[in-house]
TIMI-2910 file (N, C-alpha, C, CB; in pm, 1 decimal, decimal comma, always signed):
<rs>
+----------+----------+----------+----------+----------+----------+----------+----------+----------+----------+----------+----------+------+
!      n_x !      n_y !      n_z !     ca_x !     ca_y !     ca_z !      c_x !      c_y !      c_z !     cb_x !     cb_y !     cb_z ! resn !
+----------+----------+----------+----------+----------+----------+----------+----------+----------+----------+----------+----------+------+
!  -5253,1 !  +8092,3 ! -19590,9 !  -5377,8 !  +8104,6 ! -19688,8 !  -5395,9 !  +8211,3 ! -19764,6 !  -5494,4 !  +8098,6 ! -19627,1 !  Met !
!  -5415,8 !  +8168,4 ! -19883,9 !  -5403,8 !  +8258,7 ! -19991,8 !  -5540,5 !  +8294,1 ! -20037,9 !  -5321,1 !  +8201,6 ! -20102,6 !  Thr !
!  -5584,3 !  +8383,6 ! -20071,3 !  -5742,9 !  +8465,1 ! -20122,1 !  -5729,5 !  +8538,9 ! -20224,4 !  -5813,4 !  +8570,0 ! -20021,0 !  Thr !
!  -5804,3 !  +8522,7 ! -20333,1 !  -5823,9 !  +8591,7 ! -20418,9 !  -5923,6 !  +8737,3 ! -20395,4 !  -5863,4 !  +8499,6 ! -20503,6 !  Ser !
!  -5871,2 !  +8823,6 ! -20461,3 !  -5982,1 !  +8903,1 ! -20420,0 !  -6152,3 !  +8919,6 ! -20513,6 !  -5905,7 !  +9040,9 ! -20414,0 !  Pro !
!  -6193,4 !  +8950,4 ! -20486,2 !  -6320,5 !  +8980,4 ! -20570,1 !  -6356,1 !  +9106,2 ! -20562,0 !  -6436,5 !  +8906,0 ! -20535,1 !  His !
!  -6380,2 !  +9133,4 ! -20741,6 !  -6385,0 !  +9269,1 ! -20763,6 !  -6551,4 !  +9245,9 ! -20828,7 !  -6243,3 !  +9339,2 ! -20873,0 !  Ile !
!  -6634,9 !  +9393,5 ! -20807,2 !  -6737,3 !  +9408,7 ! -20879,9 !  -6724,6 !  +9513,6 ! -20939,0 !  -6841,6 !  +9401,2 ! -20825,4 !  Val !
!  -6772,6 !  +9501,9 ! -21089,0 !  -6778,4 !  +9608,1 ! -21168,3 !  -6901,8 !  +9666,6 ! -21218,4 !  -6711,0 !  +9581,5 ! -21260,8 !  Ile !
!  -6947,5 !  +9777,8 ! -21202,6 !  -7093,6 !  +9830,1 ! -21228,4 !  -7036,4 !  +9891,3 ! -21395,8 !  -7165,6 !  +9977,9 ! -21082,9 !  Ile !
!  -7119,6 !  +9866,4 ! -21445,6 !  -7088,5 !  +9868,9 ! -21657,9 !  -7014,6 !  +9790,0 ! -21672,9 !  -7013,0 ! +10001,7 ! -21754,9 !  Gly !
!  -7012,8 !  +9790,9 ! -21835,8 !  -6948,2 !  +9687,8 ! -21879,6 !  -6914,6 !  +9746,5 ! -22008,9 !  -7022,3 !  +9557,4 ! -21876,9 !  Ser !
!  -6895,9 !  +9917,8 ! -21999,8 !  -6857,9 !  +9988,1 ! -22128,4 !  -6713,7 !  +9938,6 ! -22157,4 !  -6865,4 ! +10156,5 ! -22115,8 !  Gly !
!  -6711,1 ! +10031,6 ! -22250,3 !  -6520,5 !  +9993,9 ! -22287,3 !  -6423,6 !  +9984,1 ! -22156,0 !  -6433,7 ! +10144,6 ! -22389,7 !  Pro !
!  -6468,4 ! +10075,2 ! -22057,1 !  -6347,2 ! +10085,2 ! -21963,5 !  -6371,3 !  +9950,8 ! -21843,5 !  -6345,6 ! +10261,5 ! -21881,8 !  Gly !
!  -6514,7 !  +9941,7 ! -21821,6 !  -6554,3 !  +9820,5 ! -21741,1 !  -6554,7 !  +9661,3 ! -21783,6 !  -6681,2 !  +9847,7 ! -21708,9 !  Gly !
!  -6544,1 !  +9646,6 ! -21925,6 !  -6505,3 !  +9525,3 ! -21965,5 !  -6383,1 !  +9501,0 ! -21959,6 !  -6539,6 !  +9499,2 ! -22072,2 !  Tyr !
!  -6279,9 !  +9572,7 ! -22009,9 !  -6146,7 !  +9557,8 ! -21977,9 !  -6090,7 !  +9527,8 ! -21861,0 !  -6096,9 !  +9645,8 ! -22004,4 !  Val !
!  -6111,2 !  +9623,3 ! -21791,2 !  -6128,4 !  +9595,8 ! -21638,9 !  -6165,5 !  +9441,9 ! -21591,5 !  -6247,0 !  +9691,7 ! -21587,5 !  Ala !
!  -6289,9 !  +9413,7 ! -21628,8 !  -6309,5 !  +9249,4 ! -21579,8 !  -6181,6 !  +9221,4 ! -21585,5 !  -6403,2 !  +9135,4 ! -21674,5 !  Ala !
!  -6138,2 !  +9184,2 ! -21764,9 !  -6088,0 !  +9113,6 ! -21827,7 !  -5989,0 !  +9104,8 ! -21753,0 !  -6079,0 !  +9136,4 ! -21941,9 !  Ile !
!  -5864,4 !  +9209,6 ! -21700,9 !  -5747,8 !  +9227,2 ! -21650,8 !  -5752,7 !  +9200,1 ! -21527,7 !  -5699,5 !  +9337,0 ! -21670,9 !  Arg !
!  -5833,2 !  +9181,1 ! -21412,5 !  -5872,8 !  +9156,6 ! -21307,4 !  -5874,4 !  +9020,3 ! -21321,5 !  -5980,0 !  +9220,6 ! -21271,3 !  Ala !
!  -5947,2 !  +8939,3 ! -21402,0 !  -5944,9 !  +8818,1 ! -21375,9 !  -5832,6 !  +8721,7 ! -21433,1 !  -6059,5 !  +8783,5 ! -21408,3 !  Ala !
!  -5739,0 !  +8808,2 ! -21504,4 !  -5584,7 !  +8769,8 ! -21561,8 !  -5492,7 !  +8796,4 ! -21439,0 !  -5528,2 !  +8874,7 ! -21705,4 !  Gln !
!  -5552,1 !  +8838,8 ! -21368,7 !  -5448,1 !  +8861,5 ! -21217,8 !  -5525,2 !  +8754,9 ! -21129,2 !  -5452,8 !  +9053,6 ! -21125,5 !  Leu !
!  -5611,2 !  +8724,6 ! -21133,9 !  -5643,3 !  +8634,2 ! -21026,6 !  -5758,7 !  +8661,5 ! -20967,8 !  -5551,1 !  +8629,4 ! -20931,5 !  Gly !
!  -5807,9 !  +8727,7 ! -20954,9 !  -5947,3 !  +8818,2 ! -20896,7 !  -6039,7 !  +8738,2 ! -20961,7 !  -5969,4 !  +8997,0 ! -20942,0 !  Ala !
!  -6173,3 !  +8723,1 ! -20889,4 !  -6293,0 !  +8664,3 ! -20932,3 !  -6378,8 !  +8826,5 ! -20953,6 !  -6362,5 !  +8536,6 ! -20802,5 !  Lys !
!  -6464,9 !  +8834,9 ! -21040,6 !  -6494,3 !  +8940,4 ! -21104,2 !  -6663,6 !  +8919,6 ! -21092,3 !  -6419,1 !  +8946,7 ! -21254,4 !  Val !
!  -6714,4 !  +9028,9 ! -21101,5 !  -6896,9 !  +9025,3 ! -21113,4 !  -6922,3 !  +9140,0 ! -21185,4 !  -6996,3 !  +9036,1 ! -20958,8 !  Thr !
!  -6942,2 !  +9140,8 ! -21287,1 !  -6987,7 !  +9243,8 ! -21371,5 !  -7146,5 !  +9271,1 ! -21361,6 !  -6947,1 !  +9206,9 ! -21512,8 !  Ile !
!  -7196,2 !  +9408,0 ! -21315,1 !  -7318,5 !  +9446,7 ! -21327,9 !  -7373,6 !  +9537,1 ! -21446,2 !  -7338,3 !  +9500,0 ! -21219,2 !  Leu !
!  -7450,5 !  +9463,2 ! -21535,7 !  -7466,6 !  +9543,0 ! -21609,9 !  -7684,4 !  +9531,2 ! -21644,6 !  -7336,8 !  +9503,7 ! -21735,7 !  Glu !
!  -7700,8 !  +9657,7 ! -21701,4 !  -7862,0 !  +9637,5 ! -21712,3 !  -7888,7 !  +9649,0 ! -21839,0 !  -7954,9 !  +9737,1 ! -21636,2 !  Glu !
!  -7795,3 !  +9676,5 ! -21945,3 !  -7808,0 !  +9625,1 ! -22092,0 !  -7739,7 !  +9528,7 ! -22150,7 !  -7787,3 !  +9710,7 ! -22171,1 !  Gln !
!  -7650,2 !  +9534,1 ! -22264,6 !  -7600,3 !  +9421,1 ! -22351,5 !  -7451,1 !  +9479,6 ! -22271,7 !  -7629,6 !  +9424,0 ! -22559,4 !  Val !
!  -7341,5 !  +9391,4 ! -22274,6 !  -7226,6 !  +9349,1 ! -22232,6 !  -7148,2 !  +9468,2 ! -22374,6 !  -7209,7 !  +9146,5 ! -22231,1 !  Leu !
!  -7075,9 !  +9542,8 ! -22308,5 !  -6993,5 !  +9636,1 ! -22429,1 !  -7029,3 !  +9753,9 ! -22405,7 !  -7022,8 !  +9611,5 ! -22586,2 !  Gly !
!  -7122,9 !  +9784,9 ! -22390,8 !  -7191,8 !  +9937,0 ! -22315,4 !  -7242,9 !  +9991,9 ! -22460,7 !  -7050,5 ! +10074,6 ! -22217,3 !  Gly !
!  -7171,0 ! +10126,2 ! -22489,3 !  -7243,4 ! +10197,6 ! -22634,2 !  -7170,0 ! +10179,0 ! -22757,3 !  -7257,2 ! +10362,0 ! -22627,2 !  Val !
!  -7061,6 ! +10096,9 ! -22742,1 !  -6959,6 ! +10096,7 ! -22874,4 !  -7001,2 !  +9997,9 ! -22970,1 !  -6803,2 ! +10061,1 ! -22839,1 !  Cys !
+----------+----------+----------+----------+----------+----------+----------+----------+----------+----------+----------+----------+------+
</rs>
């Protein structure tokens, strides 16, 4: 049985947002926790 990892990323700034996209591309289930708006401070 093959399972996909579940990754939780805290913060969706420049690093977190890109990490979430890449993890999803590699087959992980991703949850992003963000207090404000997606994309962070940029």
